[in-house]
N, CA, C and O atoms as a Tinker XYZ file with bonds, in Angstrom:
   336  protein
     1  N      9.827000    4.292000  -12.690000    73     2
     2  CA     9.896000    4.538000  -11.261000    64     1     3
     3  C      8.927000    3.584000  -10.565000    63     2     4     5
     4  O      7.921000    3.183000  -11.150000    81     3
     5  N      9.218000    3.234000   -9.364000    73     3     6
     6  CA     8.346000    2.370000   -8.581000    64     5     7
     7  C      8.425000    2.751000   -7.118000    63     6     8     9
     8  O      9.025000    3.770000   -6.775000    81     7
     9  N      7.828000    1.949000   -6.252000    73     7    10
    10  CA     7.834000    2.287000   -4.834000    64     9    11
    11  C      9.235000    2.464000   -4.249000    63    10    12    13
    12  O      9.449000    3.361000   -3.434000    81    11
    13  N     10.185000    1.631000   -4.647000    73    11    14
    14  CA    11.541000    1.745000   -4.109000    64    13    15
    15  C     12.180000    3.069000   -4.517000    63    14    16    17
    16  O     12.838000    3.717000   -3.704000    81    15
    17  N     11.989000    3.472000   -5.770000    73    15    18
    18  CA    12.545000    4.736000   -6.225000    64    17    19
    19  C     11.845000    5.914000   -5.554000    63    18    20    21
    20  O     12.465000    6.946000   -5.298000    81    19
    21  N     10.580000    5.763000   -5.277000    73    19    22
    22  CA     9.800000    6.833000   -4.659000    64    21    23
    23  C     10.100000    6.968000   -3.168000    63    22    24    25
    24  O     10.263000    8.080000   -2.665000    81    23
    25  N     10.174000    5.839000   -2.461000    73    23    26
    26  CA    10.297000    5.866000   -1.005000    64    25    27
    27  C     11.656000    5.434000   -0.480000    63    26    28    29
    28  O     11.984000    5.697000    0.677000    81    27
    29  N     12.462000    4.764000   -1.328000    73    27    30
    30  CA    13.741000    4.219000   -0.893000    64    29    31
    31  C     13.604000    2.750000   -0.548000    63    30    32    33
    32  O     12.580000    2.320000   -0.016000    81    31
    33  N     14.630000    1.992000   -0.850000    73    31    34
    34  CA    14.613000    0.540000   -0.611000    64    33    35
    35  C     14.297000    0.210000    0.851000    63    34    36    37
    36  O     13.583000   -0.753000    1.132000    81    35
    37  N     14.831000    1.012000    1.780000    73    35    38
    38  CA    14.634000    0.718000    3.203000    64    37    39
    39  C     13.178000    0.861000    3.637000    63    38    40    41
    40  O     12.799000    0.359000    4.695000    81    39
    41  N     12.361000    1.537000    2.838000    73    39    42
    42  CA    10.948000    1.719000    3.178000    64    41    43
    43  C     10.096000    0.503000    2.814000    63    42    44    45
    44  O      8.975000    0.362000    3.303000    81    43
    45  N     10.622000   -0.374000    1.959000    73    43    46
    46  CA     9.867000   -1.556000    1.546000    64    45    47
    47  C     10.237000   -2.720000    2.446000    63    46    48    49
    48  O     11.343000   -3.253000    2.363000    81    47
    49  N      9.316000   -3.108000    3.295000    73    47    50
    50  CA     9.569000   -4.140000    4.281000    64    49    51
    51  C      8.543000   -5.256000    4.109000    63    50    52    53
    52  O      7.341000   -4.999000    4.171000    81    51
    53  N      9.000000   -6.497000    3.892000    73    51    54
    54  CA     8.045000   -7.604000    3.805000    64    53    55
    55  C      7.280000   -7.745000    5.118000    63    54    56    57
    56  O      7.803000   -7.421000    6.184000    81    55
    57  N      6.055000   -8.225000    5.040000    73    55    58
    58  CA     5.248000   -8.396000    6.246000    64    57    59
    59  C      5.888000   -9.362000    7.232000    63    58    60    61
    60  O      5.784000   -9.163000    8.442000    81    59
    61  N      6.539000  -10.389000    6.743000    73    59    62
    62  CA     7.206000  -11.327000    7.615000    64    61    63
    63  C      6.327000  -12.432000    8.148000    63    62    64    65
    64  O      6.822000  -13.388000    8.744000    81    63
    65  N      5.037000  -12.314000    7.943000    73    63    66
    66  CA     4.138000  -13.370000    8.375000    64    65    67
    67  C      2.960000  -13.427000    7.413000    63    66    68    69
    68  O      2.573000  -12.425000    6.812000    81    67
    69  N      2.414000  -14.604000    7.287000    73    67    70
    70  CA     1.279000  -14.802000    6.403000    64    69    71
    71  C      0.029000  -14.239000    7.058000    63    70    72    73
    72  O     -0.215000  -14.475000    8.241000    81    71
    73  N     -0.756000  -13.504000    6.304000    73    71    74
    74  CA    -2.006000  -12.954000    6.812000    64    73    75
    75  C     -3.146000  -13.674000    6.118000    63    74    76    77
    76  O     -3.269000  -13.612000    4.895000    81    75
    77  N     -3.964000  -14.345000    6.875000    73    75    78
    78  CA    -5.062000  -15.109000    6.296000    64    77    79
    79  C     -6.379000  -14.333000    6.347000    63    78    80    81
    80  O     -7.456000  -14.919000    6.236000    81    79
    81  N     -6.285000  -13.014000    6.516000    73    79    82
    82  CA    -7.487000  -12.194000    6.541000    64    81    83
    83  C     -8.226000  -12.278000    5.218000    63    82    84    85
    84  O     -7.610000  -12.449000    4.166000    81    83
    85  N     -9.517000  -12.162000    5.268000    73    83    86
    86  CA   -10.335000  -12.244000    4.057000    64    85    87
    87  C    -10.579000  -10.840000    3.509000    63    86    88    89
    88  O    -10.736000   -9.884000    4.268000    81    87
    89  N    -10.607000  -10.734000    2.222000    73    87    90
    90  CA   -10.891000   -9.475000    1.542000    64    89    91
    91  C    -11.856000   -9.750000    0.404000    63    90    92    93
    92  O    -11.837000  -10.826000   -0.195000    81    91
    93  N    -12.684000   -8.789000    0.115000    73    91    94
    94  CA   -13.578000   -8.887000   -1.030000    64    93    95
    95  C    -12.895000   -8.438000   -2.315000    63    94    96    97
    96  O    -13.487000   -8.493000   -3.393000    81    95
    97  N    -11.660000   -7.998000   -2.197000    73    95    98
    98  CA   -10.948000   -7.433000   -3.342000    64    97    99
    99  C    -10.847000   -8.429000   -4.489000    63    98   100   101
   100  O    -10.857000   -8.027000   -5.652000    81    99
   101  N    -10.750000   -9.706000   -4.188000    73    99   102
   102  CA   -10.657000  -10.724000   -5.239000    64   101   103
   103  C    -11.872000  -10.670000   -6.159000    63   102   104   105
   104  O    -11.763000  -10.967000   -7.348000    81   103
   105  N    -13.015000  -10.297000   -5.621000    73   103   106
   106  CA   -14.224000  -10.173000   -6.449000    64   105   107
   107  C    -14.064000   -9.059000   -7.475000    63   106   108   109
   108  O    -14.517000   -9.186000   -8.613000    81   107
   109  N    -13.423000   -7.970000   -7.074000    73   107   110
   110  CA   -13.180000   -6.872000   -8.024000    64   109   111
   111  C    -12.255000   -7.339000   -9.142000    63   110   112   113
   112  O    -12.461000   -7.019000  -10.312000    81   111
   113  N    -11.226000   -8.107000   -8.759000    73   111   114
   114  CA   -10.233000   -8.546000   -9.744000    64   113   115
   115  C    -10.801000   -9.532000  -10.753000    63   114   116   117
   116  O    -10.191000   -9.769000  -11.796000    81   115
   117  N    -11.949000  -10.102000  -10.460000    73   115   118
   118  CA   -12.597000  -10.962000  -11.446000    64   117   119
   119  C    -13.139000  -10.141000  -12.608000    63   118   120   121
   120  O    -13.353000  -10.669000  -13.700000    81   119
   121  N    -13.361000   -8.858000  -12.376000    73   119   122
   122  CA   -13.963000   -7.995000  -13.391000    64   121   123
   123  C    -12.979000   -7.019000  -14.047000    63   122   124   125
   124  O    -13.136000   -6.667000  -15.216000    81   123
   125  N    -11.975000   -6.588000  -13.296000    73   123   126
   126  CA   -11.040000   -5.582000  -13.804000    64   125   127
   127  C     -9.654000   -5.844000  -13.212000    63   126   128   129
   128  O     -9.553000   -6.188000  -12.034000    81   127
   129  N     -8.584000   -5.689000  -13.999000    73   127   130
   130  CA    -7.235000   -5.900000  -13.467000    64   129   131
   131  C     -6.935000   -4.900000  -12.348000    63   130   132   133
   132  O     -7.409000   -3.764000  -12.375000    81   131
   133  N     -6.163000   -5.322000  -11.389000    73   131   134
   134  CA    -5.798000   -4.429000  -10.299000    64   133   135
   135  C     -4.755000   -5.061000   -9.405000    63   134   136   137
   136  O     -4.205000   -6.115000   -9.722000    81   135
   137  N     -4.491000   -4.420000   -8.303000    73   135   138
   138  CA    -3.555000   -4.951000   -7.322000    64   137   139
   139  C     -3.968000   -4.468000   -5.937000    63   138   140   141
   140  O     -4.725000   -3.508000   -5.797000    81   139
   141  N     -3.464000   -5.139000   -4.940000    73   139   142
   142  CA    -3.757000   -4.823000   -3.550000    64   141   143
   143  C     -2.427000   -4.534000   -2.888000    63   142   144   145
   144  O     -1.489000   -5.317000   -3.034000    81   143
   145  N     -2.320000   -3.452000   -2.179000    73   143   146
   146  CA    -1.082000   -3.161000   -1.480000    64   145   147
   147  C     -1.393000   -2.656000   -0.085000    63   146   148   149
   148  O     -2.488000   -2.168000    0.193000    81   147
   149  N     -0.416000   -2.784000    0.774000    73   147   150
   150  CA    -0.550000   -2.298000    2.139000    64   149   151
   151  C      0.488000   -1.211000    2.358000    63   150   152   153
   152  O      1.644000   -1.335000    1.952000    81   151
   153  N      0.055000   -0.164000    2.999000    73   151   154
   154  CA     0.961000    0.928000    3.334000    64   153   155
   155  C      1.034000    0.983000    4.853000    63   154   156   157
   156  O      0.014000    1.135000    5.525000    81   155
   157  N      2.230000    0.859000    5.384000    73   155   158
   158  CA     2.400000    0.891000    6.831000    64   157   159
   159  C      1.865000    2.187000    7.418000    63   158   160   161
   160  O      2.017000    3.256000    6.826000    81   159
   161  N      1.247000    2.089000    8.566000    73   159   162
   162  CA     0.615000    3.262000    9.153000    64   161   163
   163  C      1.047000    3.522000   10.593000    63   162   164   165
   164  O      0.452000    4.359000   11.270000    81   163
   165  N      2.063000    2.824000   11.067000    73   163   166
   166  CA     2.480000    3.068000   12.445000    64   165   167
   167  C      3.606000    4.090000   12.474000    63   166   168   169
   168  O      4.296000    4.315000   11.479000    81   167
   169  N      3.770000    4.694000   13.625000    73   167   170
   170  CA     4.859000    5.640000   13.814000    64   169   171
   171  C      6.176000    4.870000   13.844000    63   170   172   173
   172  O      6.197000    3.720000   14.282000    81   171
   173  N      7.270000    5.471000   13.394000    73   171   174
   174  CA     8.556000    4.774000   13.429000    64   173   175
   175  C      8.852000    4.257000   14.836000    63   174   176   177
   176  O      8.828000    5.011000   15.809000    81   175
   177  N      9.128000    2.965000   14.923000    73   175   178
   178  CA     9.426000    2.345000   16.202000    64   177   179
   179  C      8.201000    2.043000   17.042000    63   178   180   181
   180  O      8.319000    1.518000   18.149000    81   179
   181  N      7.022000    2.371000   16.523000    73   179   182
   182  CA     5.792000    2.144000   17.272000    64   181   183
   183  C      5.413000    0.679000   17.320000    63   182   184   185
   184  O      5.940000   -0.143000   16.570000    81   183
   185  N      4.498000    0.370000   18.209000    73   183   186
   186  CA     4.022000   -1.000000   18.362000    64   185   187
   187  C      3.201000   -1.407000   17.143000    63   186   188   189
   188  O      2.338000   -0.642000   16.713000    81   187
   189  N      3.441000   -2.592000   16.572000    73   187   190
   190  CA     2.598000   -3.067000   15.477000    64   189   191
   191  C      1.203000   -3.407000   16.014000    63   190   192   193
   192  O      1.062000   -4.289000   16.861000    81   191
   193  N      0.195000   -2.722000   15.533000    73   191   194
   194  CA    -1.185000   -2.963000   15.950000    64   193   195
   195  C     -1.979000   -3.328000   14.699000    63   194   196   197
   196  O     -1.981000   -2.559000   13.738000    81   195
   197  N     -2.646000   -4.468000   14.683000    73   195   198
   198  CA    -3.413000   -4.872000   13.495000    64   197   199
   199  C     -4.469000   -3.828000   13.119000    63   198   200   201
   200  O     -5.032000   -3.162000   13.988000    81   199
   201  N     -4.726000   -3.697000   11.834000    73   199   202
   202  CA    -5.652000   -2.678000   11.330000    64   201   203
   203  C     -7.060000   -2.836000   11.873000    63   202   204   205
   204  O     -7.765000   -1.838000   12.023000    81   203
   205  N     -7.496000   -4.046000   12.173000    73   203   206
   206  CA    -8.860000   -4.247000   12.635000    64   205   207
   207  C     -8.960000   -4.312000   14.160000    63   206   208   209
   208  O     -9.955000   -4.791000   14.704000    81   207
   209  N     -7.940000   -3.836000   14.833000    73   207   210
   210  CA    -7.939000   -3.793000   16.288000    64   209   211
   211  C     -8.583000   -2.484000   16.759000    63   210   212   213
   212  O     -8.435000   -1.460000   16.091000    81   211
   213  N     -9.285000   -2.493000   17.882000    73   211   214
   214  CA    -9.838000   -1.243000   18.399000    64   213   215
   215  C     -8.746000   -0.277000   18.864000    63   214   216   217
   216  O     -9.020000    0.902000   19.091000    81   215
   217  N     -7.505000   -0.771000   19.008000    73   215   218
   218  CA    -6.382000    0.084000   19.406000    64   217   219
   219  C     -5.670000    0.722000   18.218000    63   218   220   221
   220  O     -4.771000    1.542000   18.406000    81   219
   221  N     -6.058000    0.358000   17.004000    73   219   222
   222  CA    -5.360000    0.853000   15.811000    64   221   223
   223  C     -5.542000    2.359000   15.640000    63   222   224   225
   224  O     -6.626000    2.897000   15.863000    81   223
   225  N     -4.487000    3.012000   15.252000    73   223   226
   226  CA    -4.541000    4.395000   14.795000    64   225   227
   227  C     -3.459000    4.554000   13.741000    63   226   228   229
   228  O     -2.418000    3.900000   13.801000    81   227
   229  N     -3.706000    5.406000   12.800000    73   227   230
   230  CA    -2.741000    5.625000   11.720000    64   229   231
   231  C     -1.896000    6.849000   12.037000    63   230   232   233
   232  O     -2.425000    7.904000   12.386000    81   231
   233  N     -0.591000    6.707000   11.915000    73   231   234
   234  CA     0.295000    7.859000   12.050000    64   233   235
   235  C     -0.003000    8.827000   10.902000    63   234   236   237
   236  O     -0.178000    8.400000    9.761000    81   235
   237  N     -0.059000   10.106000   11.194000    73   235   238
   238  CA    -0.412000   11.091000   10.172000    64   237   239
   239  C      0.495000   11.040000    8.954000    63   238   240   241
   240  O      0.043000   11.281000    7.835000    81   239
   241  N      1.770000   10.727000    9.159000    73   239   242
   242  CA     2.711000   10.666000    8.037000    64   241   243
   243  C      2.313000    9.623000    7.017000    63   242   244   245
   244  O      2.633000    9.754000    5.836000    81   243
   245  N      1.618000    8.586000    7.459000    73   243   246
   246  CA     1.238000    7.517000    6.539000    64   245   247
   247  C      0.250000    8.005000    5.483000    63   246   248   249
   248  O      0.194000    7.447000    4.387000    81   247
   249  N     -0.516000    9.022000    5.793000    73   247   250
   250  CA    -1.457000    9.580000    4.808000    64   249   251
   251  C     -0.691000   10.126000    3.612000    63   250   252   253
   252  O     -1.093000    9.923000    2.466000    81   251
   253  N      0.410000   10.815000    3.875000    73   251   254
   254  CA     1.202000   11.400000    2.794000    64   253   255
   255  C      1.943000   10.333000    1.994000    63   254   256   257
   256  O      2.072000   10.444000    0.775000    81   255
   257  N      2.427000    9.303000    2.677000    73   255   258
   258  CA     3.080000    8.190000    1.979000    64   257   259
   259  C      2.071000    7.493000    1.081000    63   258   260   261
   260  O      2.364000    7.222000   -0.083000    81   259
   261  N      0.886000    7.200000    1.606000    73   259   262
   262  CA    -0.162000    6.561000    0.805000    64   261   263
   263  C     -0.543000    7.392000   -0.396000    63   262   264   265
   264  O     -0.708000    6.860000   -1.494000    81   263
   265  N     -0.687000    8.703000   -0.201000    73   263   266
   266  CA    -1.036000    9.590000   -1.320000    64   265   267
   267  C      0.061000    9.588000   -2.381000    63   266   268   269
   268  O     -0.232000    9.575000   -3.576000    81   267
   269  N      1.316000    9.601000   -1.952000    73   267   270
   270  CA     2.426000    9.598000   -2.913000    64   269   271
   271  C      2.470000    8.294000   -3.694000    63   270   272   273
   272  O      2.683000    8.306000   -4.907000    81   271
   273  N      2.269000    7.171000   -3.013000    73   271   274
   274  CA     2.286000    5.871000   -3.692000    64   273   275
   275  C      1.137000    5.779000   -4.694000    63   274   276   277
   276  O      1.337000    5.332000   -5.823000    81   275
   277  N     -0.060000    6.198000   -4.293000    73   275   278
   278  CA    -1.201000    6.147000   -5.209000    64   277   279
   279  C     -1.027000    7.105000   -6.386000    63   278   280   281
   280  O     -1.405000    6.770000   -7.509000    81   279
   281  N     -0.464000    8.285000   -6.153000    73   279   282
   282  CA    -0.201000    9.228000   -7.247000    64   281   283
   283  C      0.805000    8.648000   -8.234000    63   282   284   285
   284  O      0.645000    8.794000   -9.446000    81   283
   285  N      1.835000    7.994000   -7.718000    73   283   286
   286  CA     2.833000    7.372000   -8.594000    64   285   287
   287  C      2.218000    6.224000   -9.379000    63   286   288   289
   288  O      2.509000    6.056000  -10.564000    81   287
   289  N      1.371000    5.432000   -8.732000    73   287   290
   290  CA     0.696000    4.347000   -9.442000    64   289   291
   291  C     -0.174000    4.901000  -10.564000    63   290   292   293
   292  O     -0.201000    4.336000  -11.658000    81   291
   293  N     -0.878000    5.984000  -10.313000    73   291   294
   294  CA    -1.716000    6.610000  -11.343000    64   293   295
   295  C     -0.857000    7.144000  -12.482000    63   294   296   297
   296  O     -1.225000    7.017000  -13.650000    81   295
   297  N      0.290000    7.742000  -12.147000    73   295   298
   298  CA     1.184000    8.274000  -13.185000    64   297   299
   299  C      1.709000    7.156000  -14.071000    63   298   300   301
   300  O      1.719000    7.282000  -15.295000    81   299
   301  N      2.148000    6.057000  -13.453000    73   299   302
   302  CA     2.685000    4.921000  -14.217000    64   301   303
   303  C      1.592000    4.303000  -15.092000    63   302   304   305
   304  O      1.825000    4.006000  -16.264000    81   303
   305  N      0.406000    4.111000  -14.521000    73   303   306
   306  CA    -0.703000    3.529000  -15.289000    64   305   307
   307  C     -1.111000    4.433000  -16.442000    63   306   308   309
   308  O     -1.409000    3.948000  -17.533000    81   307
   309  N     -1.129000    5.728000  -16.216000    73   307   310
   310  CA    -1.486000    6.677000  -17.270000    64   309   311
   311  C     -0.444000    6.652000  -18.397000    63   310   312   313
   312  O     -0.794000    6.674000  -19.577000    81   311
   313  N      0.815000    6.606000  -18.026000    73   311   314
   314  CA     1.879000    6.546000  -19.037000    64   313   315
   315  C      1.771000    5.259000  -19.852000    63   314   316   317
   316  O      1.942000    5.276000  -21.071000    81   315
   317  N      1.488000    4.145000  -19.178000    73   315   318
   318  CA     1.355000    2.868000  -19.889000    64   317   319
   319  C      0.147000    2.881000  -20.813000    63   318   320   321
   320  O      0.212000    2.355000  -21.924000    81   319
   321  N     -0.943000    3.469000  -20.370000    73   319   322
   322  CA    -2.155000    3.533000  -21.186000    64   321   323
   323  C     -1.960000    4.427000  -22.405000    63   322   324   325
   324  O     -2.520000    4.159000  -23.467000    81   323
   325  N     -1.175000    5.476000  -22.258000    73   323   326
   326  CA    -0.972000    6.386000  -23.389000    64   325   327
   327  C     -0.067000    5.801000  -24.462000    63   326   328   329
   328  O     -0.064000    6.284000  -25.594000    81   327
   329  N      0.708000    4.761000  -24.122000    73   327   330
   330  CA     1.589000    4.111000  -25.102000    64   329   331
   331  C      0.850000    3.076000  -25.924000    63   330   332   333
   332  O      1.399000    2.564000  -26.900000    81   331
   333  N     -0.370000    2.756000  -25.560000    73   331   334
   334  CA    -1.125000    1.719000  -26.283000    64   333   335
   335  C     -1.658000    2.214000  -27.576000    63   334   336
   336  O     -2.314000    1.465000  -28.300000    81   335
């Protein structure tokens, strides 16, 4: 199972533009394998507001989507680790 199976193909939307924002996450990946993902946080049909804008707010539904995606990632990683 993956994000598409969990949320549906229509829920996976490419960003459509390159983001040159800096993250310290690359430093973590030098020490331990991982990945970086973004979970949309706007209300359906809402205005796209960048995360670092003072106008940003997260739609409450996005909390549940994020929790489901992270739970699925943990389940998949745990299953893979147990097969080793």
